[in-house]
Every structure is written in structure tokens, then in C-alpha cells.
N, C-alpha and C positions, 0 to 999 in steps of 0.2 A: 398368854405372853406372846406366843407365835403370831397370833392375830394382830397384836399391837405392833410387833416388828414389821409385819407385812404392810400394815396400814401406814407406818412411818415411811417405809421404802417407797410406797406408791406416792405419798405426798411429796417426798424429795424428788422423785422422778418427774412428777408433774411440774414442780418448781423449776427443775433444771431444763425441762422442755420449753418453758416459757421465759427463761431468763434473758433471751435475746430480744424480746419485744421491748424496744427502747422508747422512752418518752422523756427527752432531755429538757423540756420546758414545762414548768408548773405555773399555772395561772391562778390569780385571784382577781375578782372583778367587783365593780360597784356601780351603782347608779345614784346620781346626785341631782336634786332639783335646784335650778338657778333662780335668782331673784326675778328674772324676766319671764318665768314660767317654762323655760326650756329645760332640758335634761342633759347631763353629762354622763356618757357611758365610758367607763375606764377599765382597761385591761392591764394588769401588772403581771409581767412574766419574769420568773427566775430561771435563768439558763444555766445548765450544768457547765462546769469548767471545760474550757477548750472547744465548746460547741459554738457555732455561729448560726444565728437566726437571721434570715435575710429580710431586708427592709422592703416595703411596698414600692420604694423608689430606686431599688437596685437596677443597674443597667441591663437592658435587653441583651440577650445572647449569653448570659451567664447563668448563675443559679436562679431558681424560681423565686419570684417576688411574693411577698405576703399579700394575700387577698382578704379583704374584709367584706363579707356578704351579708347584707341586711335583708333577711328572708321575707319579712312581712311588712316591708316599707310602703308598698303601693297603697295609697289611700289612707294610710295610718299616720305617717310622720315624714318630715323632710330633714335632710342632712344639712347642717349649717357648716359650710366649708368642708375641706378635706380632713380626714383623720390625722391628728397631730401625733408625731412620734417623739420619743425621748432621744437622747443623744446616741448617735450611731458612729460607726467608723467606716472608712472607705479604704480599700486596698486593691492593687492591681492583681488580677488573676491571669497568670501567663498561660494557663491552659485555654481559657475562653477568650483571652486577649481583650478583656474589658475591666473597668473599675467596678468592683462589687461593693455595695453598701450593706452593712449588717450590724446586728446588736451582739454585744458580748456581756455575759453575766446577768444583765437586767434589761428589760424592755418595758416600755409603757406606751399604750395607745389611748388617745382620748378623742371621742367623737361627740360633738354637740348635736342634739336633735330637737326639732320643734314638732309637737303633736298636731296633727290635722284631724284626728279622730279622738274626740274627748272621751269616748268610751273604751279606748284601747287599754287593755290590762297588761299586756306583755309585749316586749320587743325581742325578736328572735334574731340572733347574730351568729355567724359562723366565721371562724378564722381558718384559712387554708394557707399553709406555709411550708417552707423547707428548712431543715437544720442539718448542718454538716460538721463532721470532725474527720475521723478516719473513714467514715462512711456517711452517706446522706440518707435522710429520712423525710418522706412527705407526710405531713400531719394535717388533720382536720379536727377542729374542736368546735362544738356547737353549744351556745349558751342562750338562756332565756332570762331577760331582765324584767322583773316585776315592777310595773309603774307604781311608785310609792303613793300612799295616801297624802292628803294635804298636811297632815301632822308629821309625817316622816320625811326626812331629808336625805338619808343615806341608807341604801339597801344593797345587799350583795346579790349578784346575779345567780340564778339557779341553773345549773347545767342540765340540758335535756339529754346531751350525750357528749362524751369526749371520744372522738374516733380517730384512729390512725388508718385512714381510708376505709378499712373494713373491720377494725377492731374497736369494740365498744368498751369504755371505762365509765362506770356509773358512780365513781367517787364524788362526794359532795365538795363544793368549793367553799373554802373557809370564809366566814362572814367577818372579815377584818381587813384593814389596810395597814400593813407593816411599814413604818417609815423607812426601814432599811431596804425595802423593795421598791420604794418610790423614787424615781429619778427625775431630773429636771426635764420639763416638757418643751424643749426647743429642738427643732430639727436642724442639726448642724453636723458637719464633719470637720475634723481638724487634722487632715492628712496632707502630706506633700503632693499626693496624687491629685487631690482636688485643686491645689494651687497650679499644678502643671496643666490641668484641664482648663482652668480659667486663662492661663497664659496662651494656650493654643487657640482659644476662642478669640482673645485679643489680637493675636498675630494674624489669624485668618481674616478677622474683621478689618484690621488695619489695611491689609493688601486689597481687600474688597473695596474699601473706600478709595484707594488709588485707582482701581478699575472703574469705579463710578465716575471718577474725574475725567476719564478718557472716553466719555460717551457724548453724543451730540447735544444732550440736554444740559451738561455742566461745563464742559471744556470751553466753549465760546464765551461763557459768562465770566471766566477768570480775568482776561484783559479788560472787559467792559466794567466790571465791578471795581477792580483796582484803579483804573483810570478815573472812575467817579470819585473815589476817596481822595486821590492825589490832587485832582483838579478842583474839587469843591471845598476842600479844607483850606483854612487860612494859612496854614504852615505845613511844612513837611512832617513835623512831629505830630501835629494834629491828625494828618492823614494816616500816619502809621498807627496812632492811638485808636482811631475809628476803625481801621481795618482789623486791628487786634480784637476789638470788642465785637466786630462782625464775626470773626472766626470763633470767638468764645460763645457767641450767641448760637452759632450752628451746632457746636458741641452740646450746649445746654438743651436745645430742642430735641436732638436725637437721644440724649441720655434720658430726658423726661419720657420719651417714648418707651425706652427700656424699662424705666420705673413703672410706667403705666401698665405695661404687659405683665410685669412681675406682680404688681398689686392686684390686678384683675384676677389672674389665675392662681396666685399664690406661689411662693418661691419653689416649693417642692412639687406642687401639682403639675408644673410644666414638665418635669421629668416623667411623672406618671402618665401624662398625656402622650409623651413621645414614645412610650413603650406599649401603647394601646394599639390594637390592630386597626380600629376604625380611624384613629388619628393618623396612623402611618398611611392609610389609603387617602385620607384628606390631604396630607402633605404631598403625596404623589400627584394628586390632581392639581393642587395649587402650583407646584413647581412646573408642571406641564403647561399650565396657563401662562406662567411667567415666561417660560421658554418660547412659546409660540408668539407672545408679544414681542420679545426681543428679536425674533426672527423676522418680524415685520408684518404679521397678519393683522394686528391691531395695536392700539396703544392704550395702556391702562392709565387713565388720567383722573385726577380729582375734579370736582365741579368747578367750572370757570368762575362762578360767583365767589368761591373761596379766594381764588387768586386776586380777583378784582378788589374785594374788600380789604385783603391784606396789603395789596399794592397801594391803595389809597391811604392807609395808615403809615406806609413807609415814607410818604411825602412830608410827614410832620417834622422830620429832621431830629437831630439830637439822639440821645440814647434810645428812646422809644422807637424813633424812625429806623435806626440801624437794626434793632431787634426784629422789627417787622420786615426789613429787607432780608434778613436771614430766614425768616419764616416763609417769605415769598419764594426764596430759592428752593426750599424744601418742597413747596407745593408745585412750583413750575417744573422742577426736575423730576417729579414723582414718576413719570412714565419710564425714566431710566433707572432711578435709584430705588423705586418701590419694590421691584422684584428682587433686587440685591438685598435690601433691608429685610424683606419677607423671608428670604432664604436664610439669612443670618439668624433671625429670630427662631426659625425652625431648628437650625443646628444648635443654637444656644439652649433650646428647650430640652435637648437630650442631656445637658449638664445640670439643669435645674438651678436652684439657688439664685445668685445674683448674676448668672451668666448673661442674661439678656442686657443687663445694664453695662457689663464689661464689654459685650459685643458692640453695643451702640456707641460706647465711648471710643473704642478703637476705630470704628467706621467713621465717625464724625471728626475725629482727630485728623485722619488722613485727608478727609474732605476739606477741612478748614485750613490746614497748614499752608497750601499754596496761596490762598488769599492773603494770609498774614505775611508770608515770606516775600511775595512779589510786591506788597505794599511797602515793605521795608527796603527792598532793593528793586525799584521800578525798572532799572536797566535790564534786569533778567527777562523782562517781557519780550525783548527782541529775540531771545533764544528759543522762545516757544514755537513749535511747528504751527503752520497755518491750519485752520479748520478745513475739513474736506471730507472726501469719501471714507478716509481711514477711520473716522470716528464711528461711522455706521458699522465698519468691519469689526471694531472692538465690541460693539453692541451685539452683533451676530455671534461672535465667538462666545460671549457670555451666555447667549441663548442656548448654544450647543452644550456648554458646561452645565447649565441648569437642567437640560433635558437628561443628560447622563446621570446627574445626581438624583433626579426624580425616581429613577428605577431602583436606587438603593432603598428608598422607603417602601416601594412596592415589594421588593425582595424581603424586607423585614417582616411585612405582614404575611407573606407566603411561608416564611420559615416558622413563624409562630403557629400558624394554622396547619403546617405540614401538608399543604395542598400539592406541592411539587409542580406548580404551574410555571414557576420561574426558576427552574433549576440552573445550575452553574453554566451549562453550555448555552442555554437560552439567554441568560444574563450577558455572558461574554459576547454572544452573537449580536445582541442589541448594541453593546458598547462599541464593538468593532464597526458596526454599521454607522453609528453616530460619529465616531472620530474619523472613520474613513470618509464620510461625507464632508466633515469639517475640513479635512485635508484637500479634497477636491475643490471646496469653496475657496480656500486660501490660495490654491494654485490658479484660481480664476476660471475653472472649468464649469462652475455653476454660479448663478447670481440670484439674489433675492430682491424683493420689491423696492427697497429704498437704497439699493446700491447705485453708485455712480458708474458711468461707462469707463472701462479701463483699456488703455492701449498696451499697457505692460504692468507687471507687478514689481513692487519694490524688493530690494534685497532683504529687508527686515521681514516682509511678509513671506518671501520664499523660504527664509531660514526657519520661521515659525512653522510653516507648512511642512518642512522636512522633519521637524521635531514631532509634530502631530502624526505624520505618516509613520515615523519610526515607532511611536507608541502603539499605533494601530497594528503594525506588523508584530510587535512584541506580544500582543495579546493573543494572536492567532494560535500559537502552540498550546495555549490554555485549553483549547477545545479538545486536545488530545492528552490532557492530564498534566501539563506543565504547571508548577505551583504559582507562578506569577507573584513573586514576593513584593514587587513594587506596589501592587494594588491589593494585597491579601486581605485588607480590611473591608473591601467593597463587595466582591462577588460572594455568593454562597459558598460554604465549605466544600471540599472535595467530595465528601460523602453525600452531599445534597445535589446529586446529579443523575442524569440518565445512565451514565456509567462513570465511575470514578477514574477509569482509564482514558476517557475521552470519547468523542463522537465516533461511531462506527465500530467500537470495541466493547463487547459484552462478555469477554472471556475472563477466566480466572487470573491470568497474568498476561503481560504483553507478548509473551512468546508462546502461550498455550492456545490451542484452538478449542478447548473444552467449553461448551455452551453452558451457561448457568442453568441449574435445575429450576423447574417451575416453582414460583413462590419465593425464590431466593434473590438476594442482591449482593453486591460487593460492599463489605463493611470496611473498617479500618485496615490498612495495609493490604487491601484487596483480598481479604478473607471472605470466602463465601459464607453468608449468614442468612438465617431465616428469622423473621420477626413474629411468627405464629407457631405455637407449640405443636398443634396437630399436623400442620404442613411439614414442619421440620422432622417430626417423629416418623411420618410416612416415608420421607426420603431416607432417613437413617436406617429404616428397615430394609429398603431396597439395596443399600450399599453395605449393610451389616457393619455399621460403625457405632461406637458409643456416642452419647449425646452430652455436650457441654452446655448446660443451662447458664445463661448470663443474665441475671436480674440487674437491670441497669436503668438509666434515666437520661433524657435529653439534657437535663441541667445538672447532672451528677459530676462534680469536678473530679472526685477520686476515681470514678469510672474512666474518665478521659486520661487521668494520670496512669492508670493500669494499662490502658491501650497504648499510650505513647511510650511508656518506659519499660513495660514488661512484655506486652504482646509484640513489640517491635524487635525484641531480641531474636536472633536467627534460630536459636534452639526452640524457643516457644512458638515462633511463627511456623516452623516446620511441622510441629505437632498439631497446631490449630488448622493448618491447611490440609494436612494429609491423614491425620489419625482420628479426628473427631468430626461430628456434625455440630456446628455452632448455632445455637438458638438464642437470640438476644430479645428479652422481653422487657419493654419499657414501661415502668410503673407510673410514669408521669405523662403518659400519652392521653391527652384530653379529648381525643376523638370519641364521639358517642358510638356505643355498640348499636347494632340494629335492634329495633324494639323487641323482636322476638327473642333476643339474646340477653336483654336486660332482666336482671333477677335480684334476689335477695340472698346475701351470704348466709350459708348454713352455719358458718363459724361464729359470726357476730350479729347477724340480723340486719346489717347495713345494706343499703342499696348498691348494686353493681351496675353502673350506668355507662362507664367509659371503658376503653381498652385498658387504660392504666389501672382502673379499679379491678378488672378481671385478673391481671397478672399479680397485683398486690395481694388479692385474696388467695390466689394460688400459692404465692410465696409464704404467706403467713400460715395458712392452713396446712401446708405440706412440710415446711421447714422451720416453722415457729420463730421467724425473725422478720423484721421490717426494714432492714438496712440494705443499702446498695453501695458498692458493688457486692454481689453475692454470686459465687460460682458453685455449681453442683455437677458432678460427672455421674451420669446414670447409664444403665443398660437400656435395652429396648422395652423393658417392662416398667421403667421409671424408678427402679431400685438403685440406690447410691452404690457406686463402685468402690468408694473409699470408706470402709467400715469404721476405721479409727478416727477419721476426720471427714465426715460426710460433706461439709461445706467449707469454703475458704473465701476470704475477702481480700482486703488490701495487704498484699505481701510482696516480697522481693522475687527476683527472677529464679534463684536457686530453689526456694521453697515451692514456688508455683510449678516449676519444672518437675520436681520430685513428686508433688501431689498428682500432677497429670500422668506421669509415667506409671505410678502405682495403679491408678484407676484404669488406664488403658491396658496394662498388663493383666489385671483381674478380668477385664472384658474378654481377653483373648484365651483365657484358660478353658 
């Protein structure tokens, strides 16, 4: 009897020790053969209540997007389009300051493939994703789809492993499709945040269209085109009617461009591209080319043969002739409008969906309105300023703005890769240089290739120059840690810098002269923090202080909430700065470990290839949990100082303070 009791206690203890290993998403999968010989791979996920599974199209800078990895694709099969998602929701995250797209309760993913290897027997797929509630979990699930025989049409996928980074679950996947778990396969969001995003795209595009009007390629064509309609038409009403159709034709041409871009890439794929490192680098290079063109180094032009062919069709007259006149405007003015249109499409890509169409509508509406209005009221033409050097000035100003925007995309790539090549100070220095040079240009201190000689500058140019100079001066304190709220969405965050306190300061606080320990950096609220356990442990031994282990993630929203709302409290901040050695271990760090440090987990048998894998395995094997945030207060031997509550997660200030004080007090005994 005693042996039975002991056995039961051991089982209960083991169950309790593993109770915190969470897996909030349960997957069923299937493969289906289509009539054209292709196959559909389907993943149906059931998500536990209140948990969010983030979409592959969620915005960059927030929670981690879903990744679908086709492991044995090369030489075996091709993907037909982007993986389709079931209905998602979008909500603004005030911690990361981005719109996040996620699944609730249910998720479905469908990918069509075409076999290129007729002998292929299996398709291996891995899902890598993040789910969050009060804590965040990074999960990886691997599946093997058996290619069905010609007689079979529907086969369940066979899991080769279900892993939570380093934890293996060998449970079989149920060979069924429950209608209750199947949701409609349309990628859509029905939130007001999406509508606001589209409105912002429209407004930006509308003002960009007005900017395009004030360029040397478009502005001189307004009086010429309006005069043509008013003089060649048999009556005033006919002239107005023709000008209206001309304006509508301009809108149709640019909206069709937005439709074409959306159709080629897919409504949601644009967003996926915008969050990709390589496409951010491509956008950076593209905007630099646009900027250099606007500054006068060269002109981006479509082939002359296109303009000649379209122009010949414009002579036909009637509705067709007017349509070709609008097309001729688009082609001839491309050297000025092309970079603006390209930039708009890049910006719209970050929204996905129909954003490119909305953007092109806003741009073309602003471009077409003057042609229509001046045709209705020809007398207004007399109020237009004369063409001159000021038109090239507008073009140059746009070039400087394009150049500044380009570095935002380069910064995105740097943040994702965590290379720290374009940290906050470097980014701000570049923007200060760009806008400072623009101010000098507006004041007439420098000139560019296509500028006209000036004996003086206008009051308007002087006023705009003063605005730009003021903005440049405003950014300078940012080098020393000023928050710069006006442009907070553009530079990297304060933590992503050479020193969060600014250039020339690497101390613990603005008044302290204490130099940072080797291997440490300044974290949230200028707390000294280590991101490597061994380095932090060695320092803790030299100063004889307890260790606060912070298992966190770059994309962990509740980790940021704890830092912003709990760590910022003066009572907590004093303890973190003075009484403990903080070691923050990022479980979603995708940087690869050196080859000699890559190994296999003794806990689960999974590969440990990245820094995040290493800390996840440490957390699970040592503390039997996979959630973040997770805080552990230990002595210098790694033993927990809080015997009754060894770990703590997302809590309030009072509970966190009490937990810290108990552990610190136990260390000092």
C-alpha cells in the first residue's frame, strides 16, 4: 500500500511540474487532390479561449507573424499562390503602436501545391507561430503529408513532431475534418482600425497627387490641356464635358494600376512582402533611386515609342481620343509622377488588401481635379502662377523627402535582423543631415543641376526653409535621449541605440558616472541588463547580488506591458537598479548560435540552433514552463530565492514588489 501511495505522489508531482507547458492551439490537417492534379494542404486550428494566434500578415514591429515552412519543397513541388487564411481580426496594439492581425477561437490555412516530382511520397511542413494571452508562447509544429494514391482523395497529415521550440509532443493528429472547426477561407478584417488605415492611405495619396501637380512635368500641362478642350469644343458645355471625361480617364488609368498590382501580388501578399527583410532592402534601394532622380542626377522615363504611339491615338478625337490623351499625360509625366506613385504603392503594401487601389484613387483624384475645375471655370487660369524655377524646387524637395523615407525601410530590415547597424543615433544623424541640407537648399546656399539662377528667394520659400530648419533643430536633442514624439513612428526605439541616454553617454543614469559593466547594456528605464546568462552570472558574483532572470521576447506584448507599467514604478525601479542583477533572455532571438554551440536538447531531442532556442530550452528544462514573461529570482548557484513562489509572471506592482523583496531578503540572510 505504501508503495502505491508513493507511486501516486510521484505521478502527481510530475504532473504538477509539467502543468505549465502550454499548447493553446490544437491542429487537425488534411491533404486533398484537386481535379487538375494539384493538391490542397489544409491546417485547421482550434484556439483556446482568450488566446490570440498571430497571422502571417500581421504588421511588422508587433507580435511575431505566423511562418509556414515547406521543408522539402525544392525539386519536389511548387506553391500555387500564397497560403490563404480564414477570417482574422485586426486591433491596434498601443504597446507596439501597430495594428496587429490575429485569429481567435479558430484558424484555417490552405495552400495549393503542384508536384514537380512524380515520385514524391511526402510533403513536410512546419508551422512557426506565436500565441498570446496573459503570456506569450512561441510554438513550432511539424507535419508530414502523405501524398494520396490515385484512388484516395482525402488523407490526414501525419505529424513527425509537435514542438514548442524544444519540447516534443508525439500525439497523433485526428484523421477527420470537423465542420465546427472549419471556417470560411477568406482573408478579411472587419475592424475600424483597417478603415482608418485605408483613410490614412487615401489622405496621404491625395496630398501626394497635389504635390505631383506642382512638378515641371504636370503643372505646365494644366493651362495647355484646358485651353485645348475649351477652344476645340463646339460649345462651352461640350468643353466642360470633355474635360470631365479627361479627368475621369486619369482616375481610371491610375486605379487600374492599383488593381493590377493587387492582382499580380495578391491582396494579402503585399503586406507579407512589406514585412520581409529582403523587400525592405529592395524598397530602400528603390526609394534612393527615386530620390536621386528627383534631385536631378537623371530622369526615369518610359520609352519614347510608347508616348508616340499613344499620342497618335489621341488625335482620333471623341471619347477614345480623350482616353488616350489621359494615357499620354501619365506616360509623359512619368519622370515626375513615377517616383511618387512607386512610393505610394510601397506604403500601401504595408496595409495590404485594397490599399493600393485606394492609394491610386486618392492620387489620381487630386491629379485630375484641377483639369476638371479649370475647364468649368476657365477664368481661374489667370490666377495660376507662371511656370518657372519654383517647379524644379518642388521636385527637389520631394527628392529629399523620398531619401528620408528610404531610411525607414532600411531601419525596418535592421530591426528585424537585430544587426544594430542603423541604431537610433545613426538614423537621427542621417535625417538631421538630410533635412539640414534641404534647409540650406531652400535658403539658396546650394543649388542642383536643373535649378534656375536666383537673385533672391521668395517669402514662401524662406518661410518653408525656416520650418525645415526648425524641424532639423528639433531632432538634434534626440541624439541625447529626447523622445521626439512628433516623429516617434520613424526612428528605431530608444532601446535600439548605442546608448539609450544619447551620444556620448554610456552611464547608468544622466547624473551617474558609473561605466557599464562588460557585456551589459541599458534596457528599459535605463536599467543595466545582460542578455547572456553566463556573462550576467559572472558579474553578479563580483558584486554579490541576486540574479533576476527575465525570460522575455522581442515580440512579447505582455513583457512590454510589465516593463512599461510595473518596472517604471519608482519602488520597483529602485530595486531593479540597485538590489539585483537583471539578465534578460530573449526566447525569440533568431540569430544563429556558432556551429560549435549548436546541439540537441537533452530534454526533448530537438535541435538548438538559435539563441532563442537556447534560452527556451533553458527555461523549459529548468522551470517547466514555456510562457513569457517569466521572472525568477536566484542566488549565485542558480537556486530560487522564493521557495513558496519560485517564478512569477504578469502581475501588478504590489505583488511584484513583495515577491522581489522576499527573494532579496532571503539572499541577504
